[in-house]
C-alpha positions in Angstrom: -16.5 9.8 38.2 -17.4 10.5 34.5 -19.9 12.7 32.9 -21.0 16.1 34.3 -18.5 17.6 36.7 -21.0 19.4 38.9 -23.9 17.5 40.4 -26.1 20.3 41.9 -27.7 23.5 40.6 -29.7 26.1 42.4 -32.2 26.3 39.5 -31.5 30.0 39.0 -31.1 31.5 35.5 -29.8 35.0 36.5 -26.4 36.1 38.0 -27.1 34.0 41.1 -26.8 30.7 39.1 -24.6 28.4 41.1 -23.2 24.9 40.2 -21.5 22.7 42.8 -20.3 19.2 43.2 -22.2 17.9 46.2 -23.0 14.3 45.3 -20.4 11.5 45.4 -20.3 7.7 45.5 -18.3 6.3 48.3 -17.1 2.7 48.6 -15.1 0.7 51.2 -12.1 -1.6 50.9 -14.2 -4.7 50.6 -16.0 -3.2 47.6 -12.7 -2.4 45.9 -11.5 -6.0 46.4 -14.7 -7.5 44.9 -15.5 -5.0 42.2 -12.3 -3.0 41.4 -13.5 -2.0 37.9 -16.7 -0.3 38.8 -17.3 3.4 38.1 -20.2 5.9 38.1 -21.4 8.4 35.7 -23.0 11.8 36.6 -25.9 12.5 34.2 -27.4 15.9 33.4 -30.0 17.3 35.9 -33.6 16.4 35.0 -36.5 16.8 37.3 -34.4 17.5 40.4 -31.8 20.0 41.2 -29.4 17.1 41.8 -27.9 15.1 38.9 -28.5 11.4 39.0 -25.5 9.1 39.5 -25.5 5.8 37.6 -23.3 3.0 38.9 -21.6 1.1 36.0 -20.0 -2.3 36.5 -18.2 -2.3 33.2 -18.5 -6.1 32.8 -19.4 -6.1 29.1 -16.2 -4.4 28.0 -13.9 -6.2 30.3 -10.6 -7.2 28.6 -8.6 -10.2 29.7 -5.6 -9.1 31.7 -2.0 -9.7 30.6 -0.4 -12.9 31.8 2.0 -12.6 34.7 3.9 -15.4 36.3 3.7 -15.4 40.1 6.9 -16.6 41.6 5.2 -18.5 44.4 4.0 -21.0 41.7 7.6 -22.1 41.2 7.7 -23.4 44.8 4.8 -25.7 44.1 5.3 -29.5 43.6 3.3 -29.1 40.3 5.8 -26.7 38.7 8.6 -28.9 37.5 6.3 -31.8 36.2 4.1 -29.3 34.3 7.1 -27.7 32.6 8.6 -31.0 31.7 5.4 -32.3 30.1 5.2 -29.2 27.9 8.9 -29.2 27.1 8.9 -32.8 25.8 6.6 -31.8 22.9 8.3 -31.6 19.5 7.5 -28.3 17.7 8.6 -27.9 14.0 10.5 -24.7 13.5 13.5 -22.8 14.8 14.7 -23.2 18.3 13.5 -19.8 19.4 10.1 -20.4 17.8 9.8 -23.7 19.8 10.6 -21.9 23.0 8.0 -19.2 22.5 5.3 -21.8 21.6 6.1 -23.9 24.7 6.0 -20.8 27.0 2.6 -19.9 25.5 1.3 -23.4 26.1 2.3 -23.1 29.8 0.3 -19.9 30.4 -3.2 -21.6 30.7 -1.6 -24.2 33.0 -0.2 -21.6 35.4 -3.5 -19.6 35.3 -5.3 -22.8 36.4 -2.8 -23.4 39.2 -3.2 -19.8 40.4 -7.0 -20.2 40.5 -6.8 -23.4 42.5 -4.3 -21.9 45.0 -6.2 -18.6 45.3 -5.0 -15.1 44.8 -1.7 -13.9 46.4 -3.5 -11.6 48.9 -5.7 -14.5 50.0 -2.7 -16.7 50.5 -0.9 -14.1 52.5 -3.9 -13.4 54.8 -4.3 -17.2 55.3 -0.6 -17.5 56.2 -0.8 -14.6 58.5 -3.6 -16.3 60.5 -1.9 -19.6 60.5 1.4 -18.2 61.6 0.0 -16.2 64.6 0.5 -18.9 67.3 4.0 -19.8 66.0 5.1 -16.1 66.2 4.5 -16.2 70.0 6.9 -19.2 70.2 9.4 -18.2 67.6 9.8 -14.4 67.7 13.3 -14.6 66.4 12.3 -16.6 63.3 9.5 -14.2 62.7 11.9 -11.2 62.9 14.2 -12.9 60.4 11.4 -13.7 58.0 10.2 -10.1 58.1 13.7 -8.8 57.5 14.0 -11.2 54.5 10.7 -10.1 53.1 11.6 -6.4 53.4 14.7 -7.1 51.5 13.1 -9.2 48.7 9.9 -7.2 48.1 7.2 -4.9 49.4 5.7 -5.5 52.8 2.5 -7.5 52.1 -0.2 -6.2 54.4 -3.8 -5.4 54.2 -2.9 -1.7 53.7 -0.6 -2.7 50.8 -3.3 -4.5 48.9 -5.7 -1.6 49.5 -3.3 0.7 47.9 -2.9 -1.7 44.9 -6.6 -1.9 44.4 -7.1 1.9 44.6 -4.2 2.5 42.3 -5.5 0.0 39.8 -9.0 1.5 39.8 -7.7 5.1 39.5 -5.3 4.4 36.7 -7.7 2.6 34.4 -8.8 4.5 31.3 -12.6 4.3 30.8 -12.9 6.8 28.0 -10.7 8.9 25.7 -11.3 11.8 23.4 -9.9 11.6 19.8 -8.4 14.4 17.8 -11.6 14.8 15.8 -13.8 15.4 18.9 -15.2 11.9 19.3 -15.5 10.3 22.8 -14.7 6.5 22.9 -15.9 4.5 25.8 -15.5 0.9 24.5 -12.4 -0.8 25.7 -11.4 -2.2 22.3 -11.8 1.3 20.7 -9.8 2.9 23.5 -7.0 0.4 23.0 -7.0 0.9 19.2 -6.9 4.7 19.6 -3.8 4.5 21.9 -2.1 2.3 19.3 -3.1 4.6 16.4 -1.9 7.7 18.3 1.6 6.3 19.0 1.9 4.9 15.5 1.3 8.4 14.2 3.6 9.9 16.8 6.5 7.5 16.3 6.2 7.0 12.6 6.6 3.9 10.5 9.3 1.2 10.4 11.3 2.6 7.5 13.8 5.5 7.6 13.3 8.6 5.6 17.0 8.8 4.8 20.0 6.5 5.0 23.0 7.1 7.2 26.0 8.3 5.2 28.8 6.0 6.3 31.5 8.3 5.0 31.3 10.4 8.1 32.5 7.5 10.2 36.0 7.8 8.8 36.5 10.8 11.0 35.7 8.8 14.1 38.6 7.8 16.3 39.3 4.1 17.1 38.2 3.9 20.8 38.3 0.1 21.1 41.5 -2.0 21.5 42.0 -5.1 19.5 41.2 -7.3 22.5 38.0 -5.4 23.2 36.9 -5.7 19.6 37.5 -9.5 19.7 35.5 -9.8 22.9 32.5 -8.1 21.2 32.5 -10.6 18.3 33.3 -13.6 20.3 30.6 -16.3 20.5 28.5 -16.3 23.6 28.7 -19.4 25.7 25.9 -21.1 27.6 27.5 -20.3 30.9 27.4 -16.6 30.1 23.8 -16.8 29.2 23.0 -18.6 32.4 25.0 -16.1 34.4 23.1 -13.2 32.8 19.7 -14.7 33.6 20.7 -15.5 37.2 21.9 -11.9 37.7 18.4 -10.6 37.1 16.2 -10.1 40.2 13.5 -12.7 40.5 10.7 -10.1 40.4 12.0 -8.6 37.1 10.7 -9.6 33.7 13.4 -10.0 31.0 10.8 -9.9 28.2 7.2 -8.8 27.5 5.7 -12.3 27.7 4.8 -12.1 31.4 7.4 -14.6 32.7 9.6 -13.3 35.5 13.3 -14.1 36.0 12.1 -16.3 38.9 10.5 -18.7 36.4 13.8 -19.2 34.5 15.8 -19.5 37.7 13.5 -22.1 39.2 13.6 -24.2 36.0 17.3 -23.8 35.5 18.5 -24.8 39.0 
């Protein structure tokens, strides 16, 4: 809730003046699944002793969410052909620049695949319904699958997705107060204010003073010759592959939204 904290007043102007928060807006789990970004504003009391509550859908200021690669897409038959089609394109520039451009070109393709396949909660609920008869016949397989899922990730249930929707709705920032007393409600303004705040807090990209390297002469040599040579030795492709495959599939090695599962599926 945003706006006035108290929603009821006893209309008294003397010492018996009393404010209370009596009015609330309650929603169920289906509402959170369909409209997770809705909120409501408590306005000031007008003709009634109760403050009016205004429901706001917040669709005009909606910002596109950050891309996240879902690992279940890597198990689709469309995954490898889609990656190969994009990877065959020739991009002028350095090798790292070409990789980043190709990864960016794959994002709309994976978004379209995810929309065709449905959201992960929908897929899980559909699988739950389709697996019910088989669980009666294969209790041992069902137990093993559940143990594997508890090992690899969170237990996907209806309660789990309710918690995710509630947490997402409660953690979203709808408005922010600036240092000069202004209240920002537009999502682009809120984002810019966060960026401006941390730029002021963390400072610029240049150092105020240089490090005096003369102090390093008092430092003891803590590396052996072999250790120093290992640090400057060239990195092999096998070492890079091993480092990638040591990362958990659900973890993201970078901020581009691709999980380690994407690189493992493409590198097998």
